[in-house]
N, C-alpha and C positions, 0 to 999 in steps of 0.2 A: 861145218860150223857157221858160216855166212849164210847158208839156205835156213839153218835152224832159226838165225837170229831174225831173218825176213819173216818167217812163218809166225815166230812170237810177235813181232811187231804188227803184223795183220791181225793176230789175234786180240792185241791189245786195242788196236783203233777199233775192230768190231765191238769189243766190248765197251768202249768210251761211247761210241756211237749209239750203242743199245740203252746206256744210262742217259745219255742225251736225249733221245727220243722218249724214255720213259718221263723224263724229267720235263720234256716238253709238253707230254700229254697231260700231267699233273698240272703243270702251269696253265695249260689251256682250259682245263676243267672250271666250269662256271655253274654257279649254284642256281637252280631252277627255282621257279615260284608258282603257287597255287592262287588262282584268282577267281574269287566269289562272282559268278555271272548273275544269278538270281536267287533269291530266298523265297519261302513261303512258311509262314507259321513260326514255331519256336525252333530256333538253330542257334547253337552255341559252340564256341572253340575254346581250347585250353593251349596256351602256348609253352607251358613248362608243365613237368611233372607235379601232381598234386596242387597246380596253382587254381586260381578263380575260373569258372565257366563265365564267358562274357559274350553278349549277343553278337551274331554275325550279320554283316550288312553287305549288300551289293556293292562290288567293286573293291572289297578289302583283297588284299595280297597278304600270302603267308609263306614263311620260310620253311624248310624240310622241318620235321618234328612235331609239326602242329597236328592236333586232334580235334576232329569236328563230330559233333553229335546233334541228330535231330530228334524233336520230341514228337508225341503221338499225332500232332497235327502238322510236323514239320517237313519241310523238302529242301533240298538246295542243290543247284548246279554249279559246278566248278571245273574250270578249266587247269589240268595237272601239268606241271613241268612246262610252262609256257604253252606251246600250241600242241604238244605231243598228244594229249587226249583231253576228253571231256567226260565227265561222271556226274549222275544224278544219284543224290543220296535220297533214298525214299524215307518214311517217317520210321521212328523207334530205331535209327541207324547211326553207330559210332565208328567213325573211320579215321585211322592215325595214317599220316603219311611222312614216313620216317626218312625217305630218300628221295630226292629229286636233282638231277644234275646232268649236264650236257657238256661235250666236246665238240668245238667247231662252231657252226652258226646254230642259232634255235631252232630253225626250220629244217635244216638238212644235215646238221650234225648227229653224232652218237650220242643217244641218251639213255639214262638209267633212271627207273621209277619204281619204287617199291611202295605198295598200299597193304596197309594191315586191316582188314575188314574185321573189328572184334565183334560186331553184331549187327543184325539188320541186311539190308538189301542195297546193291549199288549195281545200276544198270550204264553202260558206258560204251564210248567209242574210241579206239586207238587207232591213230594214223599209221599208214604202213611205216616201220621203223627199219633203220639200218641193219646189216648183218651182225654188227659191233653193239647193237642197242640192247637193252634188256627191259621187260616191262613185267611185273609179277603182281599178283594179288595173293597175300597170306590169309589165311582163315584159321579159326581154332582147329580144324581138323584137315587141312589140305591146302594146297597152293596151284595157282593157274598161271601158266606163261603164256603171255599174248603177243601176238605181232600182226598189227594191221587188222584188228577185228572188233566186231560189235558183240557185246557180252552183257552176261547177268549173273552176278554172285551173290548168293543168299547164305546167311548163316543165322537162322532162326533159333533162338533160345528154346530148350524143351523143360518141363517141370522138372527134371531131374538134375538140372544144371549144365547138362551138355548143349550141343548144337546139332541141329539138321542142317548140313552143308550141302549147296547145289550149284554146280558150274553148268551154265548153258551159253552156247555160241548162238547167238543171233544171225550173225551174218561171218563167215569166214572159217579161221580154224584157231582152236585153241588146245594148249597141251595141258593136262590136269594130273595131279598125283595126289595120293594121300596113304598113309601107313594105317593098314587094317590088319588087325592081329599080328603085328609085327612084321607085315609084310609090305613093301611099297607096291602099291598099285597105280598103273598110269593109263591113262585114255586119252585119245586124240579125238577130240569132237568138233564136227564140221557143222554147216549151217542147219541148224534146228535141232541140234542133240543136246541133250540134257543129262546130266549124272548127278544123282544124289548120292553122296559117299555111302558105301555098304549096300547099295543097290545095284541094279542092272542099269545100263545106258539106255536111255529112251528117246523116241521121236517125238517132239512136241507137236501139237495139232496146228494146221495151218493157221488158224485164225488167232492163235496164241502168237506165233512167229510174226504175223503181220502187226500185231497189237504192239509188240516191243519194237518192230521195226519203225513202226510210227512214232514210237517215244523216242527212239535213237533220232529219227530224222528232226523231231522237235528240238532235242538237245543240241544237235549240230547248228540249227537254223537259230539258236538262242531263244525259242519260245519259252516264256516263263513257266515254271512248273505250276500245274493246277491243283485241285483237291486230292484227296488220297482215298485208299479204301478198294482197290479193285483187285480181281481175281488173278492169281499167279499160276505157274503151270501146274501146281499140285492143288488147286482149288483156291478158296478165299484167302487172300494174304494181305494183311494190313500194310505190307512194304511194297505194294505196287500201285502207282499213281493212277493209271486210266482204267476205265470200264472196258472189259474185255471186247476186243473187236471193233470199239467205236473210233479209236485213235486220237489223239490230243486235239484239244480245242485250238481253234486258231486265233489264240490271244490269251489274255490272263493278266493276272495282277501280281506284283512282288512287293514284299513289305520289308 
């Protein structure tokens, strides 16, 4: 009887410890922010559903739930969830950021980031994250899980109202998946590999990889975005900012 009481007491202590740990983790959860580093052309934001679209300006800070869109001449560089990542929205892009939070320190803690690419193209850099961290990009036809990677994600509208969705690993590894004909298809993409949903995984040409690596470097170094209209992995693509193979200019202007 005494032994049974001891066991029950231990179970109760462990249960209470678990509740305390969960409560502490919840209490330690802090909301992340997105900070606008540079803009070019027409860039707008909407902070409530069906609310007005307002102009985006450098140094603006946004809470989770924000939607940002760029016009035909627009581009924007944004730090997401503090210093967890940096992304560049190319022209004709709509990106929603529903989730940004971290537990622990902003630089070394566990982070959770969810991006919803509704349309257009996003190129970005995610710093190496902890084992308990999560960084995902959701598109109309698939999702990418990213851990310390340079990436390109495209969701280009087609005339029939659908999207051509492509995931590309510029440097590092990303895991991508999509449901095709009722079956979930998953691929692991390493440096230079690209997957357009519904097609085979391909290897990008060296000059295209270099082009995107230059863009990533410019993004990390906070070189303001230049003009638009460069070729993407599948040919001319209005959602890619730099001329193929030339790399970014060493300067530029933001508005």
